[in-house]
Rosetta silent file (secondary structure, phi, psi, omega in degrees, C-alpha in Angstrom):
SEQUENCE: VKKDNPRLNVRNIKINKDKFRQPKKIILGNVNTRSKSNLSILKGDSEKIIFSNTLSSTEDSKVKYRKLSKSKTIESLLKELTEFEINSLLVEGGSKVFSSFIDKNMVDELVVYISAKILGKDAIGALNIKSPKILKNAANFKIIETVPMKEDIKIIMRRI
SCORE:     score description
SCORE:     0.000 S_00000001
   1 L     0.000  -47.644 -175.535    0.010   -0.040   -0.013 S_00000001
   2 L   -70.897  -33.359 -179.076    2.702    2.373    0.929 S_00000001
   3 L   -81.114  -45.480 -174.160    5.019    1.676   -2.062 S_00000001
   4 L   -79.690  -39.413 -176.305    2.316    1.308   -4.804 S_00000001
   5 L    57.988   57.901 -178.579   -0.362    3.618   -3.433 S_00000001
   6 L   -73.579  161.938  176.909   -3.147    1.673   -5.246 S_00000001
   7 L  -103.171  -26.451 -179.287   -6.618    2.924   -5.604 S_00000001
   8 L    47.229   52.571 -177.655   -8.388   -0.439   -5.823 S_00000001
   9 L  -138.831  161.886 -179.419  -11.490    1.050   -7.402 S_00000001
  10 L   -89.762  139.087 -177.617  -13.438    0.678  -10.621 S_00000001
  11 L  -154.375  166.568 -177.577  -12.789    3.487  -13.118 S_00000001
  12 L    57.326   35.156  176.633  -12.987    4.293  -16.767 S_00000001
  13 L  -127.552  157.027 -178.492  -16.277    2.612  -17.465 S_00000001
  14 L  -107.414  103.034 -179.802  -19.534    4.081  -18.737 S_00000001
  15 L  -138.702  172.277  173.709  -22.232    3.044  -16.317 S_00000001
  16 L   -78.131  100.385 -172.341  -25.095    4.661  -14.497 S_00000001
  17 L   -67.717  -15.564  176.930  -23.117    5.935  -11.370 S_00000001
  18 L   -72.623  -31.131 -177.093  -26.346    6.345   -9.306 S_00000001
  19 L   -97.987    1.364 -174.875  -26.759    2.540   -9.320 S_00000001
  20 L  -101.423  138.979  167.108  -23.067    1.701   -9.051 S_00000001
  21 L  -132.534  145.607  179.546  -21.007    1.271   -5.894 S_00000001
  22 L   -66.598  147.908 -178.518  -17.384    0.730   -5.457 S_00000001
  23 L   -69.616  167.577  178.201  -16.237   -2.586   -4.049 S_00000001
  24 L   -77.342  147.034 -173.563  -15.171   -2.933   -0.404 S_00000001
  25 E  -114.679  125.538  176.024  -11.433   -2.604    0.106 S_00000001
  26 E  -111.843  126.043 -173.923   -9.581   -5.091    2.314 S_00000001
  27 E  -113.353  119.906  178.153   -6.231   -3.997    3.512 S_00000001
  28 E  -104.120  115.909  173.318   -3.617   -6.414    5.139 S_00000001
  29 L   138.977  165.193 -170.817   -1.140   -4.459    6.992 S_00000001
  30 L   -85.233  105.390  177.769   -0.503   -1.468    9.466 S_00000001
  31 L  -134.246  110.965  175.760   -2.245    1.473    7.849 S_00000001
  32 L   -93.619  117.856 -174.417   -3.317    4.337   10.156 S_00000001
  33 L   -64.442  -25.498  179.103   -6.044    6.434    8.601 S_00000001
  34 L   -80.216  -44.309 -179.830   -5.024    9.631   10.421 S_00000001
  35 L   -86.134   -4.543 -177.867   -1.396    9.554    9.490 S_00000001
  36 L  -118.962   35.288 -176.163   -1.737    8.064    6.047 S_00000001
  37 L   -61.748  -18.398 -176.032   -4.599   10.228    4.723 S_00000001
  38 L   -83.924   -1.107  179.720   -2.680   10.699    1.443 S_00000001
  39 L   -77.187  130.271 -175.144   -3.003    7.106    0.474 S_00000001
  40 H   -58.852  -30.715 -173.233   -5.304    6.625   -2.465 S_00000001
  41 H   -70.263  -25.982  179.114   -6.749    3.461   -1.125 S_00000001
  42 H   -83.088   -5.887 -173.555   -8.232    5.378    1.852 S_00000001
  43 L   -91.450  162.628 -179.698  -10.044    7.927   -0.390 S_00000001
  44 L    92.526  171.424 -176.338  -13.545    7.471   -1.737 S_00000001
  45 L  -101.712   11.588  174.794  -16.715    6.454    0.041 S_00000001
  46 L   -70.912  159.660  178.020  -16.387    2.642   -0.242 S_00000001
  47 L   -72.578  147.562  176.925  -16.069    0.564    2.922 S_00000001
  48 E  -134.497  132.072  179.463  -12.516   -0.315    3.947 S_00000001
  49 E  -111.795  110.059 -178.394  -11.636   -3.250    6.178 S_00000001
  50 E  -106.829  116.938  162.358   -8.084   -2.958    7.594 S_00000001
  51 E   -87.238  116.273 -158.142   -6.470   -5.960    9.059 S_00000001
  52 E  -141.090  156.521  171.771   -3.707   -4.598   11.120 S_00000001
  53 L   -74.587  -29.516  179.359   -1.259   -5.718   13.874 S_00000001
  54 L  -116.729  132.199  178.372   -2.143   -2.564   15.816 S_00000001
  55 L   -81.158  133.285  178.616   -5.798   -1.595   16.170 S_00000001
  56 L  -119.590  173.534  176.758   -6.609    2.079   15.530 S_00000001
  57 L  -124.041  159.045 -175.866   -9.727    4.116   15.827 S_00000001
  58 L  -149.180  153.701  178.724  -11.134    6.423   13.263 S_00000001
  59 L   -86.829  -11.622 -177.847  -14.045    8.883   13.043 S_00000001
  60 L   -77.637  117.079  178.700  -14.719    7.464    9.527 S_00000001
  61 L   -74.378   -5.621  177.069  -17.651    5.010    9.703 S_00000001
  62 L   -89.287   -0.600 -178.293  -16.600    3.478    6.439 S_00000001
  63 E  -111.869  132.083  179.847  -13.316    2.233    7.921 S_00000001
  64 E  -120.139  129.839  175.858  -13.315   -1.016   10.138 S_00000001
  65 E  -110.218  136.032  177.458  -10.179   -2.322   11.899 S_00000001
  66 E  -121.299  146.118  175.197   -9.680   -5.986   12.588 S_00000001
  67 E   -72.291  123.538  173.534   -6.724   -7.656   14.482 S_00000001
  68 L  -106.349  126.407  172.645   -4.177   -9.366   12.282 S_00000001
  69 L  -126.143  167.985 -173.512   -1.767  -11.684   13.958 S_00000001
  70 L   -69.798  -24.956 -176.710    0.920  -14.044   12.549 S_00000001
  71 L   -86.285   -6.218  173.047   -1.245  -16.976   13.574 S_00000001
  72 L   -71.716  121.568 -176.103   -4.156  -15.857   11.398 S_00000001
  73 L   -96.032  159.953 -178.878   -4.472  -18.000    8.381 S_00000001
  74 H   -54.549  -39.805  178.534   -5.854  -17.215    4.954 S_00000001
  75 H   -66.953  -34.803 -174.468   -8.828  -19.490    5.779 S_00000001
  76 H   -81.439  -29.733  178.642   -9.706  -17.705    9.016 S_00000001
  77 H   -69.650  -42.917  177.465   -9.311  -14.333    7.246 S_00000001
  78 H   -58.716  -42.474  173.525  -11.688  -15.414    4.462 S_00000001
  79 H   -57.470  -46.215 -177.983  -14.156  -16.672    7.112 S_00000001
  80 H   -64.425  -32.771  176.374  -14.030  -13.382    8.902 S_00000001
  81 H   -70.417  -15.395  170.393  -14.799  -11.482    5.735 S_00000001
  82 H   -62.141  -21.946  178.178  -18.138  -13.294    5.479 S_00000001
  83 H   -66.089  -24.026 -177.502  -19.271  -11.153    8.380 S_00000001
  84 H  -103.972   20.158 -177.131  -19.036   -8.271    6.013 S_00000001
  85 L    58.747   36.023 -176.965  -21.003  -10.084    3.289 S_00000001
  86 L  -105.540  125.159  175.380  -17.967  -10.624    1.154 S_00000001
  87 L  -131.807    6.409  173.619  -17.954  -14.067   -0.684 S_00000001
  88 L  -146.073  139.458 -165.538  -15.747  -13.145   -3.609 S_00000001
  89 L  -138.803  130.414  164.674  -12.364  -11.517   -3.387 S_00000001
  90 L   -98.493  123.780 -177.774   -9.937   -9.986   -5.991 S_00000001
  91 L  -100.789  129.430  167.316   -6.501  -10.131   -4.504 S_00000001
  92 L  -131.788  116.033 -178.287   -3.876   -7.601   -5.455 S_00000001
  93 L  -160.004 -166.835  178.769   -0.745   -7.734   -3.480 S_00000001
  94 L   -89.295 -170.985 -173.109    2.783   -8.459   -3.276 S_00000001
  95 H   -56.063  -43.023 -177.195    4.704  -11.739   -3.495 S_00000001
  96 H   -65.436  -49.796 -178.356    3.790  -12.833    0.138 S_00000001
  97 H   -67.716  -47.253 -175.193    0.028  -12.282   -0.058 S_00000001
  98 H   -62.031  -36.713 -176.180   -0.256  -13.513   -3.658 S_00000001
  99 H   -68.695  -39.563 -172.583    1.883  -16.691   -2.854 S_00000001
 100 H   -66.428  -43.903  179.992   -0.210  -17.443    0.335 S_00000001
 101 H   -67.025  -39.094 -179.146   -3.515  -17.632   -1.674 S_00000001
 102 H   -77.057  -35.174  172.437   -2.002  -19.808   -4.392 S_00000001
 103 H   -62.163  -30.318 -179.400   -0.143  -22.030   -1.872 S_00000001
 104 L   -96.540   12.747  173.126   -3.429  -22.680   -0.004 S_00000001
 105 L    65.933   36.741 -175.227   -5.312  -23.555   -3.165 S_00000001
 106 L  -108.790   21.951 -176.722   -7.539  -20.430   -2.727 S_00000001
 107 L  -118.818  118.398  177.005   -7.352  -19.185   -6.302 S_00000001
 108 L   -84.637  -46.717 -177.942  -10.038  -19.841   -8.968 S_00000001
 109 E  -132.280  143.161  179.024   -8.656  -17.367  -11.557 S_00000001
 110 E  -119.294  128.079  173.191   -5.374  -15.645  -12.119 S_00000001
 111 E  -113.566  104.328  175.867   -5.086  -12.367  -14.063 S_00000001
 112 E  -111.762  140.752  175.975   -1.311  -11.838  -14.774 S_00000001
 113 E  -105.249  124.345  175.392    0.384   -8.968  -16.448 S_00000001
 114 E  -109.616  128.291  179.885    3.669   -9.642  -18.176 S_00000001
 115 L   -96.500  152.135  172.846    5.992   -6.817  -18.984 S_00000001
 116 L   -79.893   12.530 -177.869    8.735   -6.755  -21.711 S_00000001
 117 L   -96.434  131.932  178.235   11.114   -5.604  -19.049 S_00000001
 118 L  -102.145  119.345 -174.097   13.834   -7.938  -17.687 S_00000001
 119 L   -95.972  -27.856  177.025   14.543   -7.113  -14.082 S_00000001
 120 L   103.086  177.860 -175.229   17.213   -9.683  -13.206 S_00000001
 121 L   -65.310  -27.121 -176.234   17.996  -12.001  -10.245 S_00000001
 122 L   -82.537  -11.425 -176.596   17.748   -9.226   -7.535 S_00000001
 123 L   -77.667  156.553  176.936   14.064   -8.306   -8.315 S_00000001
 124 L   -79.954  125.981  177.729   11.356   -9.688   -6.078 S_00000001
 125 L   -75.068  162.853 -179.566    9.547  -12.449   -7.827 S_00000001
 126 L   -64.605  -34.360 -170.741    5.700  -12.628   -8.141 S_00000001
 127 L  -121.800  140.403  178.594    5.606  -16.046   -6.467 S_00000001
 128 L  -135.913   60.460  179.505    7.398  -17.285   -3.324 S_00000001
 129 L  -119.314  164.884  175.473    5.894  -20.839   -3.054 S_00000001
 130 L   -69.006  140.572 -179.115    7.564  -24.173   -2.753 S_00000001
 131 L   -75.475  139.647  177.069    8.268  -25.964   -6.037 S_00000001
 132 L   -70.568  151.456 -175.879    6.457  -29.339   -6.292 S_00000001
 133 L   -69.401  -36.382  175.456    8.646  -32.430   -6.044 S_00000001
 134 L  -130.967  151.705 -174.898    6.985  -33.809   -9.255 S_00000001
 135 H   -57.550  -28.733 -178.149    5.298  -32.031  -12.020 S_00000001
 136 H   -74.907   -6.093  179.869    1.874  -33.561  -11.672 S_00000001
 137 H  -105.829   15.847  178.211    1.533  -31.925   -8.266 S_00000001
 138 L   -77.009  156.910  174.218    2.067  -28.368   -9.710 S_00000001
 139 L   -73.364  125.270  179.641   -0.956  -26.011   -9.601 S_00000001
 140 L  -105.306  133.344 -178.420   -2.679  -26.293  -12.988 S_00000001
 141 E  -137.537  155.048 -177.755   -4.392  -23.519  -14.736 S_00000001
 142 E  -111.869  132.005  167.367   -5.838  -23.188  -18.340 S_00000001
 143 E   -66.782  121.572  178.697   -5.163  -20.042  -20.390 S_00000001
 144 E   -93.467  -44.972 -173.052   -8.505  -18.480  -21.030 S_00000001
 145 E  -156.626  140.228  166.223   -7.474  -15.313  -22.751 S_00000001
 146 E  -119.928  134.404 -169.307   -4.520  -13.345  -23.772 S_00000001
 147 E  -134.694  112.020  179.682   -4.713   -9.624  -24.307 S_00000001
 148 E   -67.364  135.646  175.875   -2.022   -7.261  -25.605 S_00000001
 149 E  -131.385   91.724 -168.170   -1.983   -4.095  -23.607 S_00000001
 150 L    56.830 -110.207 -173.875    0.376   -1.473  -25.023 S_00000001
 151 L  -101.573   -2.527  179.012    3.805   -2.983  -24.280 S_00000001
 152 E  -113.416  174.381 -178.631    2.497   -5.585  -21.817 S_00000001
 153 E  -126.676  133.619  172.270    0.373   -8.880  -22.113 S_00000001
 154 E  -105.063  135.681 -178.671   -2.506   -9.624  -19.800 S_00000001
 155 E  -126.779  118.706 -179.595   -3.125  -13.392  -19.379 S_00000001
 156 E  -100.028  124.308 -177.059   -6.300  -14.716  -17.800 S_00000001
 157 E  -130.391  145.691  176.186   -6.010  -18.223  -16.462 S_00000001
 158 E  -120.220  146.587 -177.775   -8.499  -20.476  -14.612 S_00000001
 159 E   -65.446  134.916  174.481   -7.737  -23.364  -12.259 S_00000001
 160 L   -76.011    0.000    0.000   -8.148  -26.863  -13.850 S_00000001
């Protein structure tokens, strides 16, 4: 959140804005709404649920804090989200979060963007999961669509 400053909202579409609502934003990490008000993710009127090591208070009724501990699993996090009537989740995160969902077999669809830039061995990889001992145990996805996007490629894959 601090490095990328994402918005995590829907934009650039032509719809009836009176009938549309932005998705709820789930944030994993220590984000204090008072000291970090310049973060794009905290702007807008969508509900925000912040799972943090330190609980904070806020005057904003659209922001809810929940305790995040090292012992909290992806499964318990997803179960907790059902209290907020969330049953579908789009995950955008770094290597750790991304890998956790794939490693726990909690991914139905992947949308991957591939750039024509070569970053080298010191770059942070997108995945940080254990390699399978044999190929048949690898996570299997089927490529549904490839879309050129300027100089990048968007690949949509679904779990087989």
